[in-house]
N, C-alpha and C positions, 0 to 999 in steps of 0.2 A: 199489730205491729210487726210480728214475724212475717205475716203474709205480705205486708208492704215492703219489708226488707227483701223478701224473695223476688218480688216483682221488680224492684229497683236493681237487684243483682242480675236478673235476667236481662234487663235493658242494658246494663253496663257491659255484660258479656257480649250481647248482640252488637253493641257499638264497637267494642274491641275487635270482634270477628269481622265486622264490616271494614274497618280500617286495615286490618291485616290482609283481607282479600284484595282491597283496592291497592295496597302497597305491592302485593304480589303481582297484580296485573300490570301496574306501572313499571315494576322492575323487569317483568318479562318483556314488555315492549322496548325498554331501554336496552336489554340484552340483545333482542332481535336486531335493533338498529345498529348496535355495535358489531354484529356478526357480518353484515353486508358491507363489503369493501368494494368500491368501484375499481375499474382498471387503473385509473389515475392514482387511487390510494395505494394500490399494490406497487405501482411504478415508483411512487414517492417513498414508500416504506423501504424499497430496495435501492434507495438513493440514486434513482435514475441510471442504474449501472449499465443498462443496455444501450444508453445514449452516450456513454463516455467518449469524449473527444470528437463527437459528431457535430456537423453543421445541420441543424434541424429545421425542417419546414413543418409547421403545425396547422392542421385543418381543424378549425374550431369556431365556436361562437360563444355567446353568453352562457349557454347551457353547459359548457365544458368547465365544470367545477368539481372539486373533491367533496368528500362527505362533510367537510367543515365549511363548505361554500367558498373556498378560496379558488380563484380561477386558474385553470391549467395554463392559460396565457401568462399570468403573472408568475406562477411557479416556474415556468420555463424561462422567463426573462431573468429571474433571480438565480437560477441554477449556476453553479460554478464549474461543473464538470462537462458541460457541453454548451453550444452557442445556438440560440434561436435566431435564425436569419430571415425567416419569412413566415407570414401567416396567410391562410387562405380561408375565406368565409363564404358560406352558401347563401341562399335566399334569406332575407331579413337582416343580413349584415352581421358584423362582429358583435354588436351590442343587442341585436334582436329587435331593433326599433323601427326597421324599414317595413313598410306594408307589403302584403302578398303581391307577387308579380312585378314589383318595382325593382329595376336594376340599379346598380351602383358601380362606382369606379375604384380603381386602385389608388393607393396613396403610400407615401414613404414618410416614416417618422425620422425627422432630421436629427433628433437627439439620440435615439437608440440605434438608428441605422436600419431598423427592421422595415421591410417592405410588406404592406398589407394588400393582398391581391383579392379582387372580387372573382368568385367563380359562379356568379349569377349576374350575367350581363353580356358584354361582347364576347367574353371568354367563359365557357362553362367547364372546360377541362384545362388544367395548367399546361402551358406551352413549354417547350424546351428552354426558352429564355427565362420563364418564370421559375424554373427548377435548376437553373445553372449553378447556383451556389449551395445546393442541398445534397446532403449525404443520405438522409433518411426522412421519410414523411411519416408523421404521426397524426392519427385521426381521433378526435375526442369531441363528440357531439351527442347529446341526448335525443333519441328518436322517439316515435310514438307507436311504432308497429303497424303503420298503415302505408300501403304501397304508394299512394298518391302524394304523400308528404315528401318533399323534394330532397331532403337531406341524404337519403340513401342513394338517390341518383347521383348527387355530387360525390358521395363516397366512391361509387363505382367508377365514375369518370376520373377521379384522382388515382384510383388503383390502376386504371388503364394507362394514365400518364406515367405512373411509377414504373410499370412494366416496360413501356416504350423507351424510358430513359434509364432502365436498369438501376432503379432506386428502391431499396427495401421499404416496405409499407407496414406500419404498426397500427393496430386498432386497439384503443383503450376501451374495454367493453363496459356496457351499461345495461340496466334492466330494460326489458320490453314492458311498458306500462300496462299493457293488456294481458300480460302473463305469457308463458311459453307454450300454452296448449291451444289457445284460440286461433282457429284458421277459418276464414270465411271468404267466399266469393270465387269467381272464375279467374283463370290466369289471363294475362295479356296476350292478345292474338296478333299475328303478323299484320303489319300495316298500322297498328295502333300503339306502337312504342313511342314514348315521348318522355319529357322530363318528369311528368306525373305518372308515368307507367313504363319505366325503363326496363324492368326485368319481368320475365315470364313467371310471375309468382302470383298467388291469390291476393285479393285486396287486403286482407288481414293475414299475415304470414307466420306469426307465432315464433319468431326467432329474435335473438338479440342482434345488435349490429355486427358483433364479432362473428356470430354463427352465419349471418347472412353474407358477410364478406367472404367467409370460407366457401359458401355455396356458389356465389357468383364468380368466384375466382377459379373454381375447379369444374363447374358444370357449364360448359361453353354454350350449350343449347338454351340455357336459362339466363346467363349473365354475360360477363365479359368474354370477348373472343381472344384475349391475350392475357396470360397469367403473370401476376407479379409475385415477388418474394414476400409472402405475407406472414405476419406473426400477430397473434391476438394475445393481449394481456388480459387474462381472465379475471372476472370478479371472484371474490371469495364470500361464501355464505348465501349467494343467491340460488333459489330453487325455482324450477319451472312453474310451479303452481302460484308463485308470488305475483300479485298485481303490485303496482308501485306503492300503494298504500300499505302493503305488507312489509316493505323493505325498511321502514323507519327513516328513510332518507327524505331530505327536504326537496320539494318540487320547485324547479325553476321554470317559469313559463317558457315553453319551447318556441313560441312565436306570439305576436300580439293577440291572436284569437284563440290561443291554447293556454289560458292562464292557470288552470288547476289540473291536478293529477287525474281527476275524473273526466276532463274534457276530451281526451282521445276517444273514449267510448262513445261520447255523444257525436263526435266528428264522424265516426263510422256510421252512426244512425241517421245522419242528415246531410253530410257533406257532399255526396254525389248530387242530391237534389238541389243543393245550394248553388251548383254550377249554372242552373237555369236562370237564376236571378229573377224568379217570379214570386217565390215565397220568402218571407222573412224567416231566417233560421236562428235569429238571436244575435248575429254577429254585430249588428249596428246598435245593439242594446247592451244589456249586462249579462246575457244568457247565451254565450257563444255556442252555436250548434244545438241549442236545447229547445227550439220552438219550430213549429210549422204555422205560419200565419200569413194572412193577406187581408186587404181592406174589405173584401166581399164576404168573408167567412163568418158564419154564425158560430161563435166559439163554443157555446154550451152544446149545441147539436153535434159539432165535430168531436168534442170530447166524449160524448155519450156513444156515438157511432164507433169511435176507435176503441173505447173500453169494452164495448159489446163484443169485439173480436176476441177478447180474453187472451191477448198475446202474452206468452210467458215472460215474467220478469220485468214488465214495464207497465206503467200507468200514465194516463194522459189527463192533464188538468187544464180547464179552460183558462185563457189568459187574453188580456188586451194590453197593448203597450205602444209607446211612441218612440220610434228609433231616434237616436241622437245625431246620426249623420247618414249619408248615403242616399240612395234613390228614394227612400220613404221618410226622409227627415221631416219631423213634425206631423206626420200622418199617423192615424191610429190603425194598427194592425191587430186583427183578431184571430185567435186560433187556439193552439194547445201548447203547453209546456210538457216536454218529455221528462218523465221521472223514471230512471232505471232503478228498480227496486231490488233486483237480483241479477247481477251480471253473469252469473253462472248459467242462468236459464234463458236469457234473452238472445235472440239472433239479431245482432245489431244492424247489419247491412239491409236486412229485409224491412226494418221499421219504416224507412222512408217510402218504400214501395207500397206498404199497407196504407200509409197516409194517402198516397196518390190514388189507390183503389177506392178508398172511402170518399176522397174529394171528388173523384169522377162521378160517383153515384149522386153526390149532393149537388154538384155543379158541372153537369156534362157539357155545358157551353164554355167552360173555362179550361180547356185542354192546355196545359202549360207548354207543351211542345209546339203548339200553334201560336201561342202568345209570345214566345221568346224568339230570339234571332238564330239564324243558321250557325253563327259563330259560337253561341252558347250551347247549342245542340252538339256541335263538334267537340266542345270541351267536355260535355257530359259523357260522350262516347269515349273520349281519351281517358278520362278518369276510370270509366268502367272497363277499359281495355278492349272494347268491342262495341259494335253497333247492334249486335244481335239481341242483347238484353232489351234495349229500347224498342226495337222492332217487334219482338215477341210480346213485350208488355203492352204496347200501345194498340195492339189489335183488339183487346177486350178490357184492358186495365185490370187484370187479375193477377195477383201474386203467384197463384198456383201455376200459371203459364210459364213463369221464369225460374221457379225453384229448382227444377232439374238442371237447368243450364248454370245457375249460380253454384250448384253443388257438384257439377260433373268432374271437377279436378281435385276435389278435396282428398279423396282416398289416396290417389296417386301422390299428391304433394306431401301428405302426412307421412307416408312411407319413405319418400325421398328425404324429407327434411330431417328425419331422425338420424340419418347418417352424419349430420353436421352438428348434432347436439353437443355442446360443451358442458352442459349442466343436466342433472337429473331432476 
């Protein structure tokens, strides 16, 4: 009887201890979430005082929300101490529902009088006429920390327009989903500047949009050639080591194919390869940027050969799937699903080149650069910021041949970018 009581008592205490630990972890996560305030949260807390009496132009889209998921657009429309007169939206439009690469037009809301301008179409940089009624421009868009993602190009062009028209520019800062330390890839080279590679920065640049704005505003050799009057409304509570999952903030899909907070990492791992439109990378399925697949691939063999490389932080699982739309609709693609197991260890940009290396050994007659069009190769080079990576790699299809070139700018950029850190 006493022994049974002791056992029951131990089980009771264990249960209590388990619930106490669980409550402590949940409370810690809640406290962490409360600590991270976005730039829009800080501006709102301060009652939008820096905008008092101003006619405001807002550069934003559906990702411009505060920590309670209220849109910056709505907050600005409802504000009493300043007037929202115009809104400017980048690729994918104000609501984020327009597909990649599809342009859209301006329109005016006859009720509010607000003009909604497209900066992804005939006009990528606001004109003097588009800024005629504006006293200050405010930028609030969630980015993903990847050079080829066009929101930062739009930010830079709007900064140029602000400088040319002597309009102050305010960035409401947001987290870099990949954290503030990850830097990967070569910088953009002369002749390869484009909307997907506007600034001479690495492919993964390790800065928040506010930090990047400061860099491109002051370092003319890297970013804008004309300097605007820039102010960054800093976040509170964000630390450089934080990935988006560490912030406690809710993730809003930044575009149709970036639905989750983990997606930016997968985009780095497969997105450049995806420009060739030879392999399925999961975009037309439910696994955006998470697969390498084609009709001719033996999925099990590919998975084994990739896993035999023992790449740090990543595992490959064989997969077959049927895309729901696009070039391979209703066809069966076979290949691998990428599983990032340890983000701290994996070199994301290299993953797609290791796939190409293994694929070339398995299918030497299926050279993707010969199967695709010149236009897609040109896009591949634009995204890489150079044609040298492609040319070096396709000589032997060995990753070792391009690693020195991919890494050649990292030390220099890490040293430079530290000057622009707003957070520890």
